[in-house]
N, CA and C of each residue as an Amber inpcrd file, in Angstrom:
protein
   630
 134.6260000  65.2270000 273.0400000 134.7070000  63.7410000 273.0030000
 133.6310000  63.2080000 273.8620000 132.9370000  62.2030000 273.4010000
 131.8120000  61.6610000 274.1710000 132.0470000  60.1720000 274.4220000
 131.3440000  59.6280000 275.4270000 131.4070000  58.2180000 275.7150000
 130.0360000  57.6340000 275.7700000 130.0140000  56.3210000 275.9090000
 128.7280000  55.5960000 275.8360000 128.0850000  55.5410000 277.2280000
 128.8980000  55.6260000 278.2940000 128.2640000  55.4860000 279.5690000
 129.1380000  56.1540000 280.5870000 128.5390000  56.5030000 281.7050000
 129.2440000  57.1580000 282.8260000 130.0340000  56.0860000 283.5760000
 131.2480000  56.3960000 284.0100000 132.0850000  55.4180000 284.6830000
 132.4910000  55.9600000 286.0380000 132.7370000  55.0840000 287.0140000
 133.2200000  55.5200000 288.3200000 134.6140000  56.1810000 288.1920000
 134.7930000  57.3100000 288.7910000 136.0760000  58.0190000 288.8220000
 136.2850000  58.6670000 290.1290000 137.5510000  58.9870000 290.4990000
 137.7580000  59.7980000 291.6740000 136.9720000  61.0790000 291.5750000
 136.5440000  61.6520000 292.7250000 135.6370000  62.7530000 292.7170000
 136.2330000  63.9180000 293.5210000 136.2440000  65.1070000 292.9580000
 136.7320000  66.2960000 293.6190000 135.7650000  67.3760000 293.4720000
 135.3910000  68.0740000 294.5730000 134.4550000  69.1930000 294.4280000
 135.2240000  70.5070000 294.7120000 135.0160000  71.4760000 293.8240000
 135.6990000  72.7590000 293.9480000 135.1140000  73.5120000 295.1250000
 135.9480000  74.3110000 295.8210000 135.4220000  75.1310000 296.8670000
 134.6100000  76.2330000 296.3270000 133.5040000  76.6020000 296.9910000
 132.6430000  77.6460000 296.5280000 132.9490000  79.0330000 297.1200000
 133.8740000  79.0500000 298.1360000 134.2080000  80.3250000 298.7890000
 135.1460000  81.1290000 297.8900000 135.1000000  82.4810000 298.0730000
 136.0540000  83.3160000 297.3930000 135.6200000  83.6990000 295.9980000
 134.4580000  83.2610000 295.5200000 134.0210000  83.6460000 294.2240000
 133.4160000  85.0190000 294.2290000 133.7990000  85.8320000 293.2070000
 133.3410000  87.1960000 293.1480000 132.2030000  87.2880000 292.1360000
 130.9850000  87.6110000 292.5930000 129.8550000  87.6910000 291.7490000
 129.1910000  89.0560000 292.0000000 128.8350000  89.7770000 290.9530000
 128.2270000  91.1050000 291.1420000 126.9680000  90.9900000 291.9550000
 126.5150000  92.1490000 292.5150000 125.3390000  92.1700000 293.3690000
 124.0850000  91.7450000 292.6090000 124.1030000  91.9020000 291.2650000
 122.9580000  91.4930000 290.4520000 122.7650000  89.9880000 290.4070000
 123.8520000  89.3060000 290.8410000 123.8110000  87.8280000 290.8010000
 124.2580000  87.2450000 289.4800000 124.5880000  88.1110000 288.4840000
 125.0180000  87.5880000 287.1920000 126.5510000  87.7440000 287.0910000
 127.1460000  86.6340000 286.6010000 128.6170000  86.5970000 286.4900000
 129.0590000  87.4730000 285.3270000 130.0430000  88.3210000 285.5880000
 130.5870000  89.1380000 284.5080000 131.6350000  88.3210000 283.7900000
 131.6200000  88.2300000 282.4470000 132.6460000  87.4380000 281.7150000
 134.0400000  87.9850000 282.0460000 135.0610000  87.0730000 281.9720000
 136.4110000  87.5210000 282.3220000 136.8350000  88.6880000 281.4440000
 137.4160000  89.6980000 282.0440000 137.8310000  90.8780000 281.2930000
 139.0620000  90.5910000 280.4510000 139.2600000  91.4160000 279.4760000
 140.4530000  91.3080000 278.6410000 141.2300000  92.6160000 278.6970000
 142.4420000  92.5050000 279.0990000 143.2210000  93.7590000 279.2590000
 144.6300000  93.5410000 278.6170000 145.3970000  94.6030000 278.3790000
 146.7530000  94.4750000 277.8350000 147.6060000  93.6900000 278.8260000
 148.4280000  92.8200000 278.3430000 149.3330000  92.0490000 279.1700000
 150.6430000  92.8120000 279.3850000 151.0570000  92.9390000 280.6180000
 152.3350000  93.5500000 280.9530000 153.4690000  92.5500000 281.0390000
 153.0810000  91.2740000 281.0960000 154.0970000  90.1870000 281.1150000
 153.7030000  89.1830000 280.0530000 154.6260000  88.3350000 279.7380000
 154.3470000  87.3510000 278.6990000 153.3220000  86.3550000 279.1610000
 152.2300000  86.1280000 278.4360000 151.2280000  85.1760000 278.8210000
 151.8040000  83.7730000 278.9630000 151.3120000  83.0670000 279.9580000
 151.8900000  81.7050000 280.1700000 150.8240000  80.6170000 280.2340000
 149.5950000  80.9540000 280.4110000 148.5130000  79.9250000 280.5470000
 147.5250000  80.0780000 279.4250000 147.1630000  78.9910000 278.7280000
 146.2950000  79.0800000 277.6020000 145.1580000  77.9950000 277.7250000
 144.0750000  78.3280000 277.0200000 142.9810000  77.3850000 276.8570000
 142.5500000  77.4530000 275.3480000 142.3670000  76.3130000 274.7520000
 142.0980000  76.2600000 273.3140000 140.8790000  75.4100000 273.0580000
 140.1560000  75.7370000 271.9750000 138.9950000  74.9610000 271.5450000
 138.8770000  75.0820000 270.0100000 138.2750000  74.0860000 269.4090000
 138.0700000  74.0760000 267.9810000 136.6190000  73.7100000 267.6820000
 135.9970000  74.4010000 266.7190000 134.6400000  74.0780000 266.2670000
 134.6330000  73.8910000 264.7750000 133.8090000  72.9290000 264.2910000
 133.7240000  72.5830000 262.8850000 132.3060000  72.8410000 262.3820000
 132.0540000  73.9560000 261.7140000 130.7180000  74.2320000 261.1970000
 130.2890000  73.1760000 260.1940000 128.9860000  72.9910000 260.0570000
 128.4520000  72.0090000 259.1430000 128.8430000  72.3750000 257.6960000
 129.0850000  73.6540000 257.4390000 129.3820000  74.1020000 256.0890000
 130.8400000  73.7660000 255.6930000 131.6200000  73.3230000 256.6420000
 133.0240000  72.9590000 256.3250000 134.0160000  73.8970000 257.0360000
 135.2980000  73.4710000 257.0130000 136.3280000  74.2670000 257.6580000
 136.3250000  74.0990000 259.1300000 137.1330000  74.8880000 259.8150000
 137.2290000  74.8480000 261.2390000 137.7190000  76.1470000 261.8270000
 137.2360000  76.4440000 263.0390000 137.6500000  77.6690000 263.6990000
 138.2820000  77.3470000 265.0530000 139.5700000  77.6660000 265.1630000
 140.3070000  77.4080000 266.3780000 140.4040000  78.6960000 267.2150000
 140.2050000  78.6040000 268.5120000 140.2880000  79.7840000 269.3580000
 141.2090000  79.4800000 270.5570000 141.8150000  80.5640000 271.0220000
 142.7810000  80.4750000 272.1130000 142.6150000  81.6680000 273.0330000
 142.4920000  81.4910000 274.3420000 142.5520000  82.5630000 275.2840000
 143.7680000  82.3940000 276.1860000 144.3440000  83.5520000 276.5970000
 145.5720000  83.5320000 277.3650000 145.4280000  84.2860000 278.6820000
 146.1020000  83.8580000 279.6820000 146.0620000  84.5280000 280.9760000
 147.4620000  84.4860000 281.6110000 147.7130000  85.4180000 282.5320000
 148.9690000  85.4430000 283.2220000 148.9360000  84.6140000 284.4990000
 147.7790000  84.1500000 284.8870000 147.6770000  83.3960000 286.1370000
 146.9160000  82.0890000 285.8870000 147.2200000  81.0580000 286.6410000
 146.5720000  79.7720000 286.4200000 145.1190000  79.7270000 286.6970000
 144.5800000  80.7450000 287.4040000 143.1730000  80.7780000 287.6410000
 142.3720000  81.4060000 286.4950000 143.0510000  81.9730000 285.5210000
 142.4220000  82.6070000 284.3770000 141.4290000  83.6710000 284.8150000
 141.7910000  84.4220000 285.9220000 140.8920000  85.4570000 286.3930000
 140.7310000  86.6220000 285.4510000 141.7790000  86.9120000 284.7210000
 141.7420000  88.0150000 283.7450000 142.4310000  87.5130000 282.4700000
 141.7420000  87.5940000 281.3310000 142.3030000  87.1600000 280.0770000
 143.1590000  88.3460000 279.5190000 144.3340000  88.0350000 278.9920000
 145.2090000  89.0890000 278.5000000 145.2830000  89.0800000 276.9890000
 144.7930000  88.0650000 276.3180000 144.8010000  88.0100000 274.8650000
 143.8720000  86.9060000 274.3860000 143.3680000  87.0950000 273.1930000
 142.4910000  86.1390000 272.5250000 142.9130000  86.0420000 271.0520000
 142.9210000  84.8310000 270.5500000 143.3040000  84.5600000 269.1530000
 142.2520000  83.6110000 268.5220000 141.9130000  83.8770000 267.2710000
 141.0170000  83.0140000 266.5180000 141.6680000  82.7900000 265.1150000
 141.6960000  81.5510000 264.6660000 142.2430000  81.1790000 263.4040000
 141.1830000  80.3470000 262.6390000 141.0000000  80.6330000 261.3650000
 140.0650000  79.9400000 260.5230000 140.8470000  79.0200000 259.5820000
 140.4190000  77.7770000 259.4700000 141.0320000  76.8220000 258.5710000
 140.0280000  76.4450000 257.5160000 140.3710000  76.6800000 256.2660000
 139.4680000  76.3810000 255.1570000 139.2480000  74.8700000 255.0150000
 140.2830000  74.1020000 255.2560000 140.2070000  72.6350000 255.0650000
 140.6580000  71.9370000 256.3570000 139.8690000  70.9650000 256.7810000
 140.1980000  70.1620000 257.9230000 140.0590000  68.6910000 257.5560000
 140.8060000  67.8900000 258.3200000 140.6770000  66.4280000 258.1040000
 139.3360000  65.8700000 258.5130000 138.8510000  64.8400000 257.9180000
 137.5930000  64.2170000 258.3400000 137.7070000  63.6050000 259.7280000
 136.6040000  63.5380000 260.4250000 136.6050000  62.9110000 261.7390000
 136.8730000  61.4610000 261.6660000 137.8190000  60.9860000 262.4370000
 138.1220000  59.5500000 262.5120000 137.9200000  59.0110000 263.8980000
 136.9520000  58.1560000 264.1910000 136.7770000  57.6260000 265.5230000
 138.0740000  56.9650000 266.0150000 138.4370000  57.3030000 267.2290000
 139.6470000  56.7500000 267.7890000 140.9560000  57.5340000 267.4100000
 140.7970000  58.4570000 266.4370000 141.9700000  59.2790000 266.0230000
 141.5630000  60.7440000 265.9550000 140.8680000  61.1820000 266.9540000
 140.3450000  62.5600000 267.0160000 141.4580000  63.5790000 266.7960000
 142.6590000  63.2920000 267.2680000 143.7550000  64.2400000 267.2410000
 144.1560000  64.5950000 265.8050000 143.9400000  63.6970000 264.8350000
 144.3990000  63.9540000 263.4770000 143.6110000  65.1040000 262.8850000
 142.4400000  65.3550000 263.3760000 141.6560000  66.4850000 262.9330000
 141.9340000  67.7330000 263.8060000 142.0710000  67.5490000 265.0970000
 142.1600000  68.6460000 266.0270000 143.5300000  69.2950000 266.1020000
 144.5830000  68.4260000 266.0610000 145.9720000  68.9250000 266.3190000
 146.4030000  69.9840000 265.3230000 146.1690000  69.8490000 263.9800000
 146.6060000  70.9070000 263.0850000 145.9520000  72.2630000 263.3980000
 144.6670000  72.2310000 263.7910000 143.9870000  73.4750000 264.1440000
 144.5600000  74.1050000 265.3800000 144.8650000  73.2890000 266.3690000
 145.4770000  73.8250000 267.6010000 146.8530000  74.3930000 267.3370000
 147.6390000  73.7040000 266.5040000 148.9460000  74.2160000 266.1630000
 148.8740000  75.5540000 265.4290000 147.8530000  75.6830000 264.5980000
 147.7000000  76.9290000 263.8130000 147.3740000  78.1260000 264.7470000
 146.5090000  77.9310000 265.7130000 146.1130000  79.0620000 266.5560000
 147.1800000  79.3580000 267.5850000 148.0660000  78.3750000 267.9000000
 149.1660000  78.5870000 268.8300000 150.3270000  79.2710000 268.1680000
 150.3600000  79.3340000 266.8480000 151.5300000  79.8040000 266.1710000
 151.9610000  81.2190000 266.5580000 151.0020000  82.0950000 266.8290000
 151.3410000  83.4740000 267.1840000 151.2270000  83.7810000 268.6770000
 151.0990000  82.7730000 269.4730000 150.7970000  82.9870000 270.9140000
 151.9870000  83.2290000 271.7990000 153.1780000  82.7900000 271.3150000
 154.3710000  82.8290000 272.1690000 154.4350000  81.6330000 273.0970000
 155.4800000  81.5450000 273.8550000 155.6830000  80.3780000 274.7590000
 154.5520000  80.2850000 275.8060000 154.1820000  79.0640000 276.0710000
 153.1680000  78.7910000 277.0540000 153.7410000  77.8980000 278.1780000
 153.2470000  78.1010000 279.3920000 153.6050000  77.2100000 280.4620000
 152.6510000  76.0390000 280.5060000 151.4290000  76.2520000 280.1100000
 150.4150000  75.2040000 280.2280000 149.2650000  75.5160000 279.2380000
 148.6280000  74.4450000 278.8090000 147.5060000  74.5920000 277.8130000
 146.4140000  73.6570000 278.2410000 145.1840000  74.1810000 278.2360000
 143.9560000  73.3920000 278.5250000 143.2590000  73.0640000 277.2090000
 142.9840000  71.7780000 277.0020000 142.2730000  71.3460000 275.7940000
 140.8900000  70.7810000 276.1410000 140.0080000  70.7770000 275.2070000
 138.7060000  70.1910000 275.3840000 138.7260000  68.7480000 275.0100000
 138.8160000  67.8800000 276.0090000 138.9220000  66.4470000 275.7630000
 139.8140000  65.7630000 276.7370000 140.3480000  64.6040000 276.3980000
 141.1540000  63.7920000 277.2970000 142.6400000  63.8150000 276.8370000
 143.5080000  63.7360000 277.8430000 144.9220000  63.5950000 277.5330000
 145.2610000  62.1520000 277.1780000 144.7900000  61.2280000 278.0260000
 144.9880000  59.8120000 277.7420000 143.6170000  59.1510000 277.9200000
 143.4270000  58.0350000 277.2250000 142.1400000  57.4410000 277.0760000
 141.8670000  56.2660000 277.9740000 142.8550000  55.7960000 278.6470000
 142.7010000  54.6690000 279.6030000 143.8220000  54.6870000 280.6200000
 143.6780000  53.8620000 281.6830000 144.7130000  53.9030000 282.7310000
 146.0680000  53.4600000 282.2920000 146.1740000  52.7990000 281.1490000
 147.4590000  52.3570000 280.6390000 148.1780000  53.4350000 279.7940000
 147.4940000  54.5930000 279.6340000 148.1100000  55.6890000 278.9440000
 147.9540000  55.7640000 277.4710000 146.9010000  55.0940000 276.9340000
 146.6290000  55.2000000 275.4970000 146.4680000  56.6910000 275.1170000
 147.2970000  57.1840000 274.1680000 147.2720000  58.6170000 273.9200000
 145.9590000  59.1430000 273.4080000 145.5150000  60.2520000 273.9730000
 144.3860000  61.0370000 273.4750000 144.8580000  62.3330000 272.9280000
 143.9510000  63.2850000 272.7290000 144.3320000  64.5350000 272.1270000
 145.3730000  65.2590000 272.9770000 145.2150000  65.3100000 274.2930000
 146.1290000  66.0670000 275.1060000 147.5720000  65.5430000 275.0600000
 147.7700000  64.2180000 274.9770000 149.1230000  63.6920000 274.8870000
 149.7330000  64.0690000 273.5590000 148.9350000  64.0110000 272.4980000
 149.4970000  64.3940000 271.1790000 149.8510000  65.8710000 271.1420000
 149.0550000  66.7240000 271.7840000 149.4100000  68.1770000 271.8340000
 150.6530000  68.3420000 272.6690000 150.7310000  67.6750000 273.8150000
 151.9420000  67.7500000 274.6460000 153.1570000  67.3590000 273.8660000
 153.1330000  66.2500000 273.1310000 154.3110000  65.8520000 272.3450000
 154.6460000  66.7690000 271.2130000 153.6260000  67.2980000 270.5430000
 153.8390000  68.1210000 269.3740000 154.3200000  69.4950000 269.7390000
 153.7910000  70.0410000 270.8610000 154.0290000  71.4580000 271.1910000
 154.9830000  71.6500000 272.3530000 155.3220000  70.5850000 273.0880000
 156.2520000  70.6440000 274.1940000 155.7480000  71.4550000 275.3490000
 154.4310000  71.4240000 275.6170000 153.8520000  72.1960000 276.6700000
 153.0570000  71.2200000 277.5650000 152.9680000  71.4770000 278.8750000
 152.1540000  70.6900000 279.7500000 150.6510000  70.9140000 279.3570000
 149.8640000  69.8330000 279.3720000 148.4730000  69.9410000 278.9240000
 147.5460000  69.3390000 279.9600000 146.4640000  70.0880000 280.1450000
 145.3400000  69.5550000 280.9700000 144.1600000  69.2940000 280.0560000
 143.6270000  68.1110000 280.1590000 142.4120000  67.7790000 279.4130000
 141.2070000  67.9320000 280.2850000 140.2350000  68.7580000 279.8310000
 138.9830000  68.9500000 280.5330000 137.8370000  68.5010000 279.6330000
 137.2410000  67.3670000 279.9710000 136.1580000  66.8180000 279.1770000
 134.8270000  67.0050000 279.8710000 133.7970000  67.2240000 279.0770000
 132.4470000  67.4710000 279.6430000 131.6420000  66.2080000 279.7540000
 132.0830000  65.1400000 279.0490000 131.3700000  63.8730000 279.1060000
 132.3180000  62.7340000 279.4340000 131.7580000  61.7000000 279.9700000
 132.5770000  60.5230000 280.3580000 132.9730000  59.7350000 279.0990000
 134.1630000  59.1890000 279.1140000 134.6300000  58.2840000 278.0870000
 134.7990000  56.9190000 278.7290000 134.1840000  55.8870000 278.1550000
 134.0550000  54.6170000 278.8580000 135.3580000  54.0270000 279.3520000
 136.4380000  54.1060000 278.5580000 137.6970000  53.4900000 279.0060000
 138.5460000  54.4180000 279.8840000 138.1850000  55.6500000 280.0620000
 138.9790000  56.6340000 280.7850000 138.5490000  56.5720000 282.2770000
 138.7040000  55.3900000 282.9110000 138.2720000  55.2450000 284.3010000
 139.2570000  55.9300000 285.2730000 140.4190000  56.3770000 284.7770000
 141.4050000  57.0580000 285.6050000 141.0880000  58.5670000 285.7210000
 140.2680000  59.1140000 284.8310000 139.9730000  60.5070000 284.8340000
 139.3790000  60.9720000 286.1740000 139.7840000  62.1010000 286.6830000
 139.3060000  62.5850000 287.9770000 138.1050000  63.4700000 287.7160000
 137.0080000  63.1940000 288.4410000 135.7940000  63.9930000 288.3320000
 135.9610000  65.2440000 289.2270000 135.7390000  66.4140000 288.6230000
 135.8010000  67.6670000 289.3840000 134.4440000  68.3400000 289.3270000
 133.8450000  68.5440000 290.5040000 132.6040000  69.2520000 290.6170000
 132.8990000  70.7320000 290.8950000 132.2160000  71.6050000 290.1620000
 132.4050000  73.0480000 290.4090000 131.0510000  73.6820000 290.6800000
 131.0540000  74.7120000 291.5560000 129.8650000  75.4160000 291.8360000
 128.7700000  74.4690000 292.3950000 127.5690000  74.6580000 291.9450000
 126.4290000  73.8470000 292.4510000 126.0490000  72.6990000 291.4520000
 126.8650000  72.5480000 290.3980000 126.5130000  71.5650000 289.3560000
 126.6960000  70.1730000 289.9060000 125.7460000  69.2800000 289.5540000
 125.8700000  67.8900000 289.8810000 126.6470000  67.1290000 288.8260000
 126.8310000  67.7720000 287.6420000 127.5800000  67.1350000 286.5930000
 129.0360000  67.4950000 286.6840000 129.9390000  66.4850000 286.6870000
 131.3640000  66.7910000 286.8750000 132.0230000  67.1160000 285.5240000
 133.2380000  67.6440000 285.6450000 134.1760000  67.7020000 284.5460000
 135.1700000  66.5450000 284.7540000 135.7260000  66.0270000 283.6390000
 136.6290000  64.8820000 283.7370000 138.0320000  65.3950000 283.3430000
 138.9160000  65.3230000 284.2910000 140.2650000  65.9270000 284.1730000
 141.3650000  64.8760000 284.0140000 142.1920000  65.0520000 283.0440000
 143.4190000  64.2670000 282.8320000 144.5500000  65.2100000 282.5290000
 145.8120000  64.7120000 282.5620000 146.9230000  65.5790000 282.3900000
 148.0440000  64.8880000 281.6690000 148.8900000  65.7250000 280.9900000
 150.1100000  65.2370000 280.3220000 151.1860000  66.3040000 280.5650000
 152.2990000  65.8540000 281.1830000 153.3790000  66.7790000 281.4190000
 153.3310000  67.4520000 282.7780000 152.3400000  67.0960000 283.5950000
 152.2590000  67.5760000 284.9730000 151.4490000  66.5840000 285.7930000
 151.6210000  66.5690000 287.1150000 150.8650000  65.6140000 287.9050000
 149.3650000  65.8780000 287.8250000 148.5680000  64.8350000 287.8280000
 147.1190000  65.0330000 287.6780000 146.5610000  65.7480000 288.9030000
 147.1200000  65.6440000 290.0800000 146.5420000  66.3340000 291.2490000
 146.7560000  67.8400000 291.0480000 147.8300000  68.2640000 290.4440000
 147.9990000  69.7190000 290.1060000 146.9670000  70.1750000 289.1100000
 146.7110000  69.3360000 288.1140000 145.7020000  69.6440000 287.1030000
 144.3050000  69.7900000 287.7250000 144.0230000  68.8980000 288.6570000
 142.6930000  68.9230000 289.2930000 142.5730000  70.2090000 290.1090000
 143.6010000  70.5640000 290.8780000 143.5390000  71.7400000 291.6980000
 143.3890000  73.0070000 290.8690000 144.0810000  73.0280000 289.7040000
 143.9510000  74.2090000 288.8060000 142.5500000  74.3560000 288.2610000
 141.9830000  73.2630000 287.7600000 140.6510000  73.3310000 287.2240000
 139.6300000  73.7160000 288.2670000 139.7720000  73.1080000 289.4600000
 138.8320000  73.4260000 290.5400000 138.8830000  74.9060000 290.9300000
 140.0800000  75.5080000 290.8110000 140.2340000  76.9170000 291.2380000
 140.0980000  77.9350000 290.1440000 139.7550000  77.5470000 288.9340000
 139.6350000  78.5120000 287.8350000 138.4510000  79.4440000 288.0930000
 138.6090000  80.6740000 287.5800000 137.5570000  81.7130000 287.8380000
 136.2140000  81.3130000 287.1930000 135.1670000  81.6370000 287.9390000
 133.8040000  81.3900000 287.4610000 132.9870000  80.5250000 288.4080000
 131.7060000  80.8580000 288.5870000 130.8810000  80.1210000 289.5350000
 130.2570000  78.8870000 288.9750000 130.3600000  78.6610000 287.6550000
 129.6130000  77.6070000 286.9930000 130.4330000  76.3320000 286.8680000
 129.8010000  75.2800000 286.3950000 130.4600000  74.0190000 286.1320000
 131.6560000  74.2410000 285.2090000 131.4610000  74.9540000 284.1150000
 132.5120000  75.2800000 283.1970000 133.1660000  76.5940000 283.5460000
 134.4620000  76.6310000 283.7790000 135.1400000  77.8730000 284.1350000
 134.9000000  78.9540000 283.0860000 134.9480000  80.2370000 283.5230000
 134.6660000  81.3480000 282.5870000 135.5710000  81.3260000 281.3650000
 136.8680000  81.0310000 281.5500000 137.7700000  81.0080000 280.4220000
 137.3850000  79.9710000 279.3690000 136.9260000  78.7900000 279.8590000
 136.5400000  77.7680000 278.9330000 135.2230000  78.0710000 278.2670000
 134.3360000  78.7540000 278.9380000 133.1000000  79.2260000 278.2980000
 133.4570000  80.2440000 277.2320000 134.3790000  81.1390000 277.4870000
 134.7570000  82.1800000 276.5280000 135.4330000  81.6000000 275.2980000
 136.3240000  80.6190000 275.4790000 137.0100000  80.0660000 274.3350000
 136.0530000  79.2320000 273.4700000 135.0920000  78.6010000 274.1030000
 134.0750000  77.8950000 273.3920000 133.2450000  78.8390000 272.5180000
 132.8410000  79.9720000 273.0790000 132.0870000  80.9650000 272.3370000
 132.8620000  81.5180000 271.1170000 134.1590000  81.7200000 271.2990000
 135.0330000  82.2080000 270.2320000 135.1230000  81.1850000 269.1430000
 135.3160000  79.9160000 269.5570000 135.4440000  78.8470000 268.5340000
 134.1830000  78.6610000 267.7460000 133.0310000  78.8740000 268.3650000
 131.7470000  78.6900000 267.6650000 131.3210000  79.9220000 266.8960000
 132.1100000  80.9880000 266.9810000 131.7850000  82.2280000 266.2690000
 130.6920000  83.0130000 266.9130000 130.4180000  82.7290000 268.2130000
 129.3490000  83.4240000 268.9220000 129.8920000  84.7100000 269.5820000
 131.1890000  84.9130000 269.5310000 131.7990000  86.1210000 270.0980000
 133.0330000  86.4580000 269.2120000 133.4020000  87.7160000 269.1880000
 134.5690000  88.1910000 268.4600000 135.7020000  88.4010000 269.4490000
 136.9580000  88.0690000 269.0560000 138.0800000  88.2680000 269.9210000
 138.3550000  89.7090000 270.2350000 138.7040000  90.0120000 271.4280000
 139.0710000  91.3540000 271.8180000 140.5410000  91.6020000 271.2880000
 140.8030000  92.8340000 270.8290000 142.1760000  93.1000000 270.3130000
 143.1870000  93.0420000 271.3780000 144.3980000  92.6080000 271.0280000
 145.5170000  92.5150000 271.9500000 146.2710000  93.8320000 271.8650000
 146.5700000  94.4220000 273.0120000 147.3010000  95.6730000 273.0380000
 148.4100000  95.5290000 274.0850000 149.5450000  96.2770000 273.7900000
 150.6090000  96.3080000 274.7750000 151.5050000  95.1290000 274.6670000
């Protein structure tokens, strides 16, 4: 979701200490291993190729920091609704519901976008997902949305560009702390980078075992 202009928002900077980076200086993508317990935290993304259809991707972790991914799912939709300005959820929600179908119960889900679109609570994608799926949702947007002046700006790593965080079904301060503490040294947490790559077809999901 994009906006026309940057807006003032509360500002939070993630701590840089405690990050594990190999001696080469290159970040290793989050590993995928068999889950010994039921996954509880998810991140989802959807991509729409110019040729049509849509690819929804989901990554799951046992911990809120998404330090180790325990499962990955990708679902292809042959037909998707057309994009409607102001009603983004009508296109995105069916794809998200499809990829969540085989994921099992979740404690929390991160979506690419906003939960609510203004300080008065006008529903955005995250609120619609929260209502439809009955799960707490964190919205992590990469660009400012003009009316979402309540979104909290979270700076991660050394990036000067913030992420814009909103929440549905949990306090926004908890959402901010979770996003700030997610694994990865970059502006975008490793798990969100991974789910974006899966949705775009730039990576193949690792098989789930155990």
